[in-house]
Structures are given as structure tokens and as C-alpha cells.
C-alpha positions as CSV (number, residue, x, y, z in Angstrom):
1,X,-12.5,-22.1,7.7
2,X,-13.0,-24.5,4.3
3,X,-17.0,-23.4,4.0
4,X,-15.9,-19.9,4.8
5,X,-13.3,-19.9,1.9
6,X,-15.5,-21.6,-0.4
7,X,-18.4,-18.9,0.2
8,X,-15.8,-16.1,-1.0
9,X,-14.7,-17.8,-3.9
10,X,-18.4,-19.0,-5.0
11,X,-21.0,-16.2,-3.8
12,X,-22.3,-13.6,-6.4
13,X,-24.3,-11.5,-4.3
14,X,-21.9,-9.1,-3.3
15,X,-20.2,-7.9,-6.2
16,X,-20.0,-4.6,-6.5
17,X,-19.0,-4.8,-10.4
18,X,-21.8,-7.3,-12.1
19,X,-24.5,-4.3,-13.0
20,X,-23.1,-4.6,-16.7
21,X,-22.1,-8.0,-16.9
22,X,-18.3,-7.4,-17.1
23,X,-17.4,-9.3,-14.1
24,X,-18.6,-12.6,-14.4
25,X,-15.7,-13.7,-16.3
26,X,-14.1,-17.1,-15.4
27,X,-11.8,-16.8,-12.2
28,X,-13.3,-13.4,-11.8
29,X,-12.9,-13.0,-7.8
30,X,-16.9,-11.3,-6.5
31,X,-15.5,-10.4,-3.1
32,X,-12.1,-8.7,-4.0
33,X,-11.8,-5.9,-5.3
34,X,-10.2,-6.3,-9.3
35,X,-9.6,-3.9,-12.3
36,X,-12.2,-3.7,-15.3
37,X,-9.6,-4.6,-17.1
38,X,-5.7,-4.8,-18.2
39,X,-2.6,-5.0,-15.4
40,X,-2.7,-4.4,-11.7
41,X,0.0,-4.8,-8.9
42,X,0.7,-3.1,-5.7
43,X,-1.8,-0.9,-3.7
44,X,-1.0,3.0,-3.4
45,X,-1.7,5.8,-2.2
46,X,-4.9,4.7,0.1
47,X,-5.9,7.4,2.0
48,X,-9.8,8.1,3.9
49,X,-11.0,11.7,3.6
50,X,-15.2,13.1,3.6
51,X,-16.4,9.3,3.8
52,X,-14.8,7.9,0.8
53,X,-12.0,5.6,1.0
54,X,-9.7,5.9,-2.2
55,X,-7.8,3.0,-3.2
56,X,-5.3,3.8,-6.2
57,X,-3.2,0.8,-7.6
58,X,-0.1,0.2,-10.2
59,X,-1.2,0.3,-13.4
60,X,-1.0,-0.6,-16.8
61,X,-3.6,0.1,-19.4
62,X,-2.2,-1.1,-22.3
63,X,-1.5,-5.1,-21.6
64,X,-2.4,-8.1,-19.3
65,X,1.2,-8.2,-17.8
66,X,3.7,-5.4,-16.3
67,X,4.3,-2.5,-18.2
68,X,4.9,1.7,-17.9
69,X,3.4,2.7,-14.2
70,X,0.4,4.4,-14.0
71,X,-1.8,5.0,-11.0
72,X,-5.5,3.3,-11.2
73,X,-7.9,4.7,-9.1
74,X,-11.1,3.5,-7.1
75,X,-13.5,4.7,-4.6
76,X,-15.8,3.1,-1.8
77,X,-17.8,4.4,0.9
78,X,-17.9,0.5,2.7
79,X,-14.7,-1.2,1.8
80,X,-16.7,-3.5,-0.2
81,X,-18.5,-2.0,-3.2
82,X,-16.3,0.3,-5.5
83,X,-16.5,3.0,-7.8
84,X,-14.0,2.9,-10.4
85,X,-12.6,6.3,-11.6
86,X,-10.4,7.4,-14.5
87,X,-6.4,6.7,-14.1
88,X,-4.9,9.5,-11.4
89,X,-1.3,9.8,-12.6
90,X,0.2,9.3,-15.4
91,X,4.2,8.6,-16.6
92,X,5.6,12.1,-17.6
93,X,9.3,12.9,-18.7
94,X,10.5,11.9,-15.3
95,X,9.6,8.3,-15.5
96,X,6.8,6.0,-14.8
97,X,4.6,6.3,-11.7
98,X,5.5,3.8,-9.0
99,X,4.3,2.9,-5.6
100,X,3.4,5.7,-3.0
101,X,1.1,7.0,-0.3
102,X,-1.3,9.5,0.1
103,X,-2.2,11.9,3.3
104,X,-4.7,14.8,3.7
105,X,-2.6,17.7,4.5
106,X,-5.3,18.8,7.5
107,X,-3.4,21.9,8.3
108,X,-1.8,23.1,4.8
109,X,1.3,22.6,5.6
110,X,2.3,22.2,2.2
111,X,0.9,26.0,1.3
112,X,-1.9,24.1,-1.5
113,X,-4.7,24.4,0.3
114,X,-7.1,27.6,-2.1
115,X,-10.6,26.2,-1.1
116,X,-12.5,24.8,1.4
117,X,-11.5,21.2,0.2
118,X,-7.6,20.1,2.3
119,X,-5.2,19.0,-0.4
120,X,-4.6,15.5,-0.9
121,X,-1.1,15.1,-1.3
122,X,0.7,12.0,-2.9
123,X,4.0,11.0,-2.9
124,X,5.4,8.5,-5.3
125,X,8.2,6.8,-7.0
126,X,9.2,8.2,-10.3
127,X,11.1,5.0,-12.3
128,X,13.1,6.5,-15.4
129,X,13.6,3.5,-17.8
130,X,15.7,5.7,-20.3
131,X,18.3,6.1,-17.3
132,X,18.2,2.3,-16.1
133,X,18.6,1.3,-19.5
134,X,21.6,3.5,-19.9
135,X,23.2,1.7,-16.8
136,X,22.6,4.5,-14.4
137,X,22.2,3.6,-10.6
138,X,19.9,7.2,-9.8
139,X,17.0,5.9,-11.9
140,X,14.2,6.0,-9.3
141,X,13.4,9.3,-7.2
142,X,10.1,10.8,-5.2
143,X,7.9,13.1,-7.0
144,X,4.6,14.9,-5.3
145,X,0.7,15.2,-6.8
146,X,-1.7,17.1,-5.0
147,X,-5.6,17.2,-5.3
148,X,-7.7,20.0,-4.3
149,X,-11.1,18.4,-5.4
150,X,-11.6,15.5,-3.5
151,X,-8.9,13.3,-5.1
152,X,-11.0,13.9,-8.7
153,X,-8.2,15.5,-10.5
154,X,-4.4,15.4,-9.4
155,X,-1.5,18.1,-10.2
156,X,2.0,17.3,-10.4
157,X,4.3,18.9,-8.1
158,X,6.3,21.7,-10.3
159,X,9.6,21.0,-8.7
160,X,9.7,17.5,-8.4
161,X,11.8,15.4,-7.7
162,X,11.5,16.4,-4.0
163,X,13.9,13.6,-3.0
164,X,16.9,12.6,-5.4
165,X,18.7,9.8,-5.7
166,X,22.3,9.6,-4.7
167,X,22.8,6.4,-6.2
168,X,21.1,3.7,-4.7
169,X,19.5,1.2,-7.4
170,X,16.3,0.7,-5.2
171,X,15.0,3.9,-3.9
172,X,11.5,3.6,-3.7
173,X,7.4,3.0,-2.0
174,X,7.4,6.1,0.0
175,X,4.6,6.0,2.7
176,X,4.2,9.1,4.7
177,X,2.3,10.4,8.0
178,X,2.2,13.0,10.7
179,X,4.3,12.6,13.4
180,X,2.7,14.5,15.9
181,X,5.7,14.4,19.2
182,X,7.7,15.7,16.5
183,X,5.1,18.4,14.6
184,X,7.0,16.9,11.1
185,X,5.6,14.6,8.5
186,X,7.8,11.5,8.4
187,X,8.3,9.1,5.1
188,X,9.5,5.7,5.6
189,X,10.8,4.5,1.8
190,X,12.5,0.9,0.6
191,X,16.2,1.5,0.0
192,X,17.6,-2.2,-1.2
193,X,17.9,-4.3,1.7
194,X,16.8,-1.7,4.6
195,X,14.1,1.1,5.7
196,X,15.2,5.0,5.5
197,X,13.3,7.6,6.9
198,X,13.1,11.0,6.1
199,X,11.6,14.6,7.7
200,X,9.4,17.3,6.1
201,X,7.2,20.2,7.4
202,X,5.7,21.4,4.2
203,X,5.5,17.9,2.7
204,X,8.0,19.2,-0.5
205,X,11.5,19.7,1.4
206,X,12.6,16.8,2.7
207,X,16.0,15.7,5.2
208,X,17.1,12.2,5.9
209,X,16.9,11.1,9.7
210,X,17.7,7.6,9.9
211,X,17.7,3.8,8.7
212,X,16.9,0.3,9.7
213,X,16.9,-3.2,9.0
214,X,19.8,-3.3,6.9
215,X,20.8,-7.2,9.3
216,X,17.0,-7.4,10.8
217,X,14.6,-9.5,9.6
218,X,14.1,-11.6,6.4
219,X,15.9,-10.4,3.5
220,X,15.1,-13.1,0.7
221,X,14.6,-9.8,-1.5
222,X,15.3,-6.6,-1.8
223,X,12.6,-4.3,1.0
224,X,9.8,-2.8,-0.6
225,X,6.3,-1.2,0.3
226,X,7.4,-0.1,3.4
227,X,4.4,1.2,6.2
228,X,5.2,2.8,9.6
229,X,2.2,3.6,12.4
230,X,1.3,2.8,16.3
231,X,-0.9,0.7,17.6
232,X,-2.3,0.0,21.2
233,X,-2.5,-3.5,22.2
234,X,-6.1,-5.0,22.9
235,X,-6.5,-5.6,26.6
236,X,-2.9,-4.2,27.7
237,X,-3.4,-0.9,26.1
238,X,0.5,-0.7,25.5
239,X,1.4,1.5,22.5
240,X,3.5,-0.1,20.2
241,X,5.4,1.0,17.0
242,X,4.6,-1.3,13.8
243,X,6.4,-1.4,11.1
244,X,5.7,-3.5,7.7
245,X,8.3,-4.7,5.0
246,X,7.3,-6.2,2.0
247,X,10.1,-8.8,0.6
248,X,9.8,-9.9,-3.3
249,X,11.4,-13.3,-2.6
250,X,11.8,-15.4,0.3
251,X,8.2,-15.2,1.6
252,X,6.8,-18.1,4.3
253,X,5.4,-20.3,1.6
254,X,8.1,-19.2,-1.5
255,X,8.2,-16.0,-3.6
256,X,6.8,-13.1,-2.0
257,X,6.1,-11.9,1.2
258,X,5.3,-9.0,4.0
259,X,7.3,-9.1,7.3
260,X,6.6,-7.2,10.3
261,X,8.2,-5.8,13.2
262,X,7.4,-4.4,16.5
263,X,9.0,-1.8,18.3
264,X,9.8,2.0,19.0
265,X,9.8,4.7,16.8
266,X,11.8,7.9,18.5
267,X,10.9,10.4,15.4
268,X,14.1,9.4,13.9
269,X,14.4,5.5,13.3
270,X,12.7,2.3,14.3
271,X,14.3,0.5,17.0
272,X,13.5,-3.3,17.2
273,X,11.9,-5.3,20.3
274,X,13.4,-8.7,19.2
275,X,16.4,-9.9,17.7
276,X,18.0,-9.4,14.3
277,X,17.0,-12.9,13.3
278,X,13.8,-12.4,14.5
279,X,11.3,-12.9,11.1
280,X,7.3,-12.2,11.9
281,X,4.8,-13.2,8.9
282,X,1.6,-11.0,8.1
283,X,0.1,-13.2,6.4
284,X,1.4,-16.8,5.7
285,X,-0.5,-17.4,2.6
286,X,1.5,-17.1,-0.9
287,X,-0.8,-14.3,-2.2
288,X,-0.7,-11.1,0.0
289,X,2.0,-8.9,-0.8
290,X,3.1,-5.0,-1.1
291,X,0.2,-4.5,1.6
292,X,0.1,-1.2,2.9
293,X,-2.7,0.7,5.7
294,X,-5.1,3.3,5.0
295,X,-3.9,7.1,6.1
296,X,-6.4,8.9,7.9
297,X,-9.0,6.2,8.8
298,X,-11.8,7.0,10.7
299,X,-12.4,5.9,14.3
300,X,-8.4,5.7,14.9
301,X,-8.6,2.0,12.7
302,X,-6.0,0.0,11.2
303,X,-7.3,-0.7,7.8
304,X,-4.6,-3.1,5.5
305,X,-5.1,-4.1,2.0
306,X,-2.6,-6.1,0.3
307,X,-2.3,-7.2,-3.6
308,X,-3.7,-10.7,-4.2
309,X,-0.6,-12.2,-5.9
310,X,3.1,-13.3,-5.9
311,X,5.6,-12.7,-8.2
312,X,6.6,-16.2,-8.8
313,X,3.3,-16.5,-11.1
314,X,1.1,-13.2,-11.1
315,X,2.2,-12.5,-15.0
316,X,1.0,-15.9,-15.9
317,X,-2.2,-16.6,-14.1
318,X,-5.3,-18.0,-16.9
319,X,-7.1,-14.7,-16.9
320,X,-7.7,-12.9,-20.4
321,X,-9.0,-9.1,-20.0
322,X,-7.5,-8.8,-16.9
323,X,-5.0,-9.7,-14.0
324,X,-4.6,-9.6,-10.2
325,X,-7.1,-8.6,-7.7
326,X,-6.3,-7.0,-3.6
327,X,-6.7,-9.0,-0.8
328,X,-10.3,-8.3,0.7
329,X,-9.5,-5.2,3.6
330,X,-8.3,-6.3,7.1
331,X,-8.6,-5.1,10.5
332,X,-5.5,-4.9,12.4
333,X,-5.3,-5.8,15.6
334,X,-2.5,-6.3,18.4
335,X,-2.6,-8.5,21.1
336,X,-0.1,-9.5,23.6
337,X,0.7,-13.2,23.5
338,X,2.8,-15.7,25.6
339,X,5.2,-15.2,22.9
340,X,5.1,-12.1,23.1
341,X,3.1,-8.8,20.7
342,X,1.6,-10.1,17.5
343,X,-0.3,-8.5,14.8
344,X,-4.1,-10.2,14.2
345,X,-5.8,-9.8,11.2
346,X,-9.7,-10.1,10.4
347,X,-11.6,-8.9,7.4
348,X,-13.5,-6.0,7.7
349,X,-17.0,-6.1,10.0
350,X,-18.9,-5.5,6.6
351,X,-18.6,-8.7,5.0
352,X,-20.4,-10.2,7.8
353,X,-23.1,-8.6,6.3
354,X,-23.0,-9.9,2.9
355,X,-25.3,-13.4,3.5
356,X,-27.0,-14.7,0.2
357,X,-26.9,-18.0,-1.4
358,X,-23.8,-20.2,-1.3
359,X,-22.1,-23.3,-2.6
360,X,-19.9,-25.6,-0.1
361,X,-18.2,-29.0,-0.5
């Protein structure tokens, strides 16, 4: 394991960025995605469409510390080599652009499709700094944007916000998927110390459906970046729903962490298989936070990516022109162990093909 870690840290063979020499700074990872310059945090809007994996991310283009959030954008065809694209979403009069998700509207439920390309629809959180500074509690609410050209340009929905805030301070990070059994879209939303679920037929009009987690799992910090998806377990073939919930503090090694639950989803809320006190961590290291899975992945895979940092020190790591990176993309597997069902993670197989000179100690 030690040699593998050193290989990841020191080899230069796999970098997608060194052609122009701009990715050779001290501390710059060569296997992990990082933005060219300035600040980055949560991965957002990860979606696969027509051979391209899209990664959007929380981005501040004017500094190497957190500031007014935009959505940065990059694409890849192999989850190893990345192409940077222009900023996708900018702040506007409704607020900053916080975390969210993107789906492929295959059946044009939104009615937005105009040509051959399916609409890519983004649901994200607006954060109104003026309202927050004024002491209001409803300064976060959910907005929508869409792309009709494979994610190259984005237009915000004219009737934003699509979900208003009824007075909860932390009300953010929508992750959306199509629930085939109920024939509607489902949104998981982080709301203070819990996750809330919403339904929609068209991605525009949303209704509250249920809630989970107020008294379950780890509550070292507010809930953030939830993700809900169904998996079949290796060998047994049993189907389980997995709910991922990040917490800003209270992680297994201090600071930020990502927990998960196994259970059932009835179309309205999540039903936990385990006791309220049970906590499973997706990663016991300190540098995997706010991760979610790709929407519309090929071959039914479950592909995960997290922010490779921790709020304990994210803004003070010793880099100059850029700050932060993502974990390597991982494949999630569900397996039945003697202790019950557990998630297992491994780097995507493409990383096995990266071979060149390396350094060991």
C-alpha cells in the first residue's frame, strides 16, 4: 500500500495538464483533478452524456480562498485526463451558486428540448449573501439551469427559484434522480440536521415528500451534499438503497467526513436498516468530503468523486496559484460481510493502465 501511495504522489506520466507546463508547481497532484488556478471545493453536477463525464465544481475565480461561488467545469472521456471548459454558472441577482446536481432529461419531462440533444438540467442552491448579512434565515433556495448543447452553455430558468425556503438557515445541495417506480424525479436536499426529499414530474415544480436523519447517524456538523441511489450487492444480488450524507465537522479523523446509510426508499423517504446510533464512514481518511456519484453513468456503474480536503485546513494548505484537488474517481461496490452490508471503494480501472517510472522509499 505504501508503494502505491508513493506512486500516486510522484509519477508524472499520467498528468493531463503538463503539456503547457502549468501543472508542475510544488504540491500539484498529477493523478487527481485540480483546477488551473484559484479556489475549488465541492464537486457538483457530475453527469455522463454521450461519451463525456462532466465535472462541475465550486469555484472562486478571484482568489485561492473561499469566496463568491461559481460553477467551474471540466470534462473527460476516461476519468483520468481532463479538459477544462469555461465557467458554467455565475452568481446573479438571486445569489451565489452553491452545490447541486445535473441530470439528463431523457424523456423531456421539462419540455425544454428543442433539437436532437437531450436537455442537461442543473438543480443548484442559490445563496443570497445580502439576506444572510441582514439576519434573514431564508437566504438559501434552489434554482435551475439547463443546457441544450451537451453542457457547453447554460441558461438559467426564468422562474427561479424552483424551491423557496420557509425559514431554515441551512437549505442546500440538491441531488436529483429519476425514480422509475414512482415515475417522477426525486431530490435529496440537506436541511440543517437532516435530509429532506422532494418530488417533481417536470424538474420545475417540486413538492415536499419526506425527511430522514434528524436523530440518526453522525451529527458532528450540519448535513451537506446528500446522495441517494439503489445498488445490487455483489454475489447476493440483493437490492439496497444507499444514502450518503457529509458532515462538516465530526469526521472519523477530525473535521470533515462522509457517512452513509443502507436501507430502503419507499418513494417518499429513506428507511434505515440499522440502529439510529450506527455510523458507517465511506472513507476514514481526513481528505474525502462532499462527494457524490455521477448521474446517468454507463453500464450501471456507481462512480464517486469527493473533494480531497478538509475544512480544518482547506484554506491554508501551502499552494500559491491554486488550492484544492479532487479524490481519484472511485467505483463503489456493495458487499455483504459478516457485520452486514458495506460499501467498498476502489479507483476506477483506468488507473491500472498508468505505468511509468515511479519512486519508492
